One Martini backbone bead per residue (centre of mass of N, CA, C, O) as a GRO file, in nm:
protein
   77
    1MET     BB    1   2.053   2.365  -1.968
    2ALA     BB    2   2.069   2.036  -1.958
    3GLY     BB    3   1.818   1.915  -1.734
    4CYS     BB    4   1.711   2.192  -1.639
    5ASN     BB    5   1.404   2.288  -1.441
    6LYS     BB    6   1.409   2.560  -1.276
    7ALA     BB    7   1.289   2.782  -1.481
    8ARG     BB    8   0.993   2.619  -1.498
    9GLY     BB    9   0.896   2.469  -1.221
   10LYS     BB   10   0.922   2.140  -1.194
   11ASN     BB   11   1.021   2.112  -0.865
   12ASN     BB   12   0.754   2.147  -0.748
   13PRO     BB   13   0.547   2.060  -0.518
   14LYS     BB   14   0.282   1.843  -0.475
   15MET     BB   15  -0.033   1.799  -0.389
   16LYS     BB   16  -0.189   1.568  -0.176
   17SER     BB   17  -0.422   1.338  -0.144
   18LYS     BB   18  -0.640   1.174   0.045
   19ARG     BB   19  -0.709   0.852  -0.015
   20ALA     BB   20  -0.941   0.791   0.184
   21ALA     BB   21  -1.120   1.028   0.095
   22LEU     BB   22  -1.158   0.950  -0.209
   23LYS     BB   23  -1.308   0.673  -0.134
   24ARG     BB   24  -1.558   0.814   0.045
   25PHE     BB   25  -1.578   1.083  -0.134
   26THR     BB   26  -1.795   1.315  -0.317
   27VAL     BB   27  -1.852   1.565  -0.560
   28THR     BB   28  -2.082   1.769  -0.656
   29ALA     BB   29  -2.190   2.007  -0.873
   30SER     BB   30  -2.271   2.202  -0.620
   31GLY     BB   31  -2.033   2.116  -0.384
   32LEU     BB   32  -2.114   1.878  -0.238
   33ILE     BB   33  -2.067   1.632   0.012
   34LYS     BB   34  -2.059   1.284  -0.037
   35HIS     BB   35  -2.189   0.995   0.157
   36PRO     BB   36  -2.202   0.702   0.285
   37SER     BB   37  -2.362   0.499   0.465
   38LYS     BB   38  -2.372   0.352   0.773
   39GLY     BB   39  -2.439   0.012   0.851
   40LYS     BB   40  -2.420  -0.190   0.549
   41SER     BB   41  -2.214  -0.461   0.586
   42HIS     BB   42  -2.331  -0.588   0.857
   43CYS     BB   43  -2.583  -0.737   1.014
   44LEU     BB   44  -2.848  -0.762   0.813
   45SER     BB   45  -3.055  -0.964   0.953
   46ASN     BB   46  -3.127  -0.743   1.193
   47LYS     BB   47  -3.250  -0.584   0.976
   48SER     BB   48  -3.472  -0.407   0.815
   49ARG     BB   49  -3.576  -0.337   0.508
   50LYS     BB   50  -3.620  -0.035   0.550
   51ARG     BB   51  -3.340   0.023   0.667
   52LYS     BB   52  -3.170  -0.085   0.426
   53ARG     BB   53  -3.295   0.105   0.214
   54GLN     BB   54  -3.207   0.379   0.370
   55LEU     BB   55  -2.897   0.316   0.360
   56ALA     BB   56  -2.856   0.336   0.049
   57LYS     BB   57  -2.847   0.628   0.090
   58ALA     BB   58  -2.712   0.921   0.073
   59GLY     BB   59  -2.507   1.173   0.224
   60TYR     BB   60  -2.447   1.503   0.361
   61LEU     BB   61  -2.236   1.735   0.445
   62ASN     BB   62  -2.176   1.967   0.649
   63LYS     BB   63  -2.006   2.268   0.673
   64GLY     BB   64  -1.791   2.181   0.879
   65ASP     BB   65  -1.705   1.906   0.762
   66ALA     BB   66  -1.654   2.004   0.465
   67ALA     BB   67  -1.395   2.167   0.535
   68ARG     BB   68  -1.226   1.937   0.652
   69ILE     BB   69  -1.239   1.741   0.396
   70ALA     BB   70  -1.142   1.941   0.167
   71ARG     BB   71  -0.840   1.923   0.241
   72GLY     BB   72  -0.806   1.621   0.129
   73LEU     BB   73  -0.958   1.730  -0.153
   74THR     BB   74  -0.776   1.912  -0.340
   75TYR     BB   75  -0.871   1.846  -0.677
   76LEU     BB   76  -1.214   1.876  -0.657
   77PHE     BB   77  -1.245   2.219  -0.664
   0.00000   0.00000   0.00000
């Protein structure tokens, strides 16, 4: 039949990623989930140079949080 895609499975629903999670987290080559540090967007005049420099470094999620966040990042693993 022309226009019928049921035999090829084209009508199956696709999984969607959580867009907010994609904007906040990245996956490293070793499989760890990397996140930016919080607290470096405003009120920077009250923070010391050392503190702002250390906030520039990224952090990595622990195993329990990584499993929860990985559900929202469907196609990155």
